[in-house]
Steps between C-alpha positions, in 0.01 A plus 500: 500500500241311303337631186166396340667352191771297678492131393394270785510123544266343754563142598265257661741227615414132467731351772406149393616581154852559616493205741380234258805269525560379856877430452563864399265712714444858394613434138253516219480154330799392710737729300762653724502881470136523392374639833272770626803681633663494150195678354499757774873554456458546123231765549694698766831487323331607176386830654175381659382624838346237728202699621474465881754215493220247452650330186163542332499841317801616304508852360735604215607833355550343159363198319841342447452240769176383346681429175782304665298259715643150461252261333479262799351778715 
């Protein structure tokens, strides 16, 4: 159940930004592990709910995930 004060992260993906090095497609700046899926995994394993399964809106019951976002994100 959602509440009005639940922290939410809304992402507008830039697919070209994570595909900017042709030899490592899908990896931000060509760095292995820095992928769209890695961000999604971080949010969902940190207690976030992927609203409607669209990988765009993530709802949290606490703000812990917001404080632990890796810098490369």
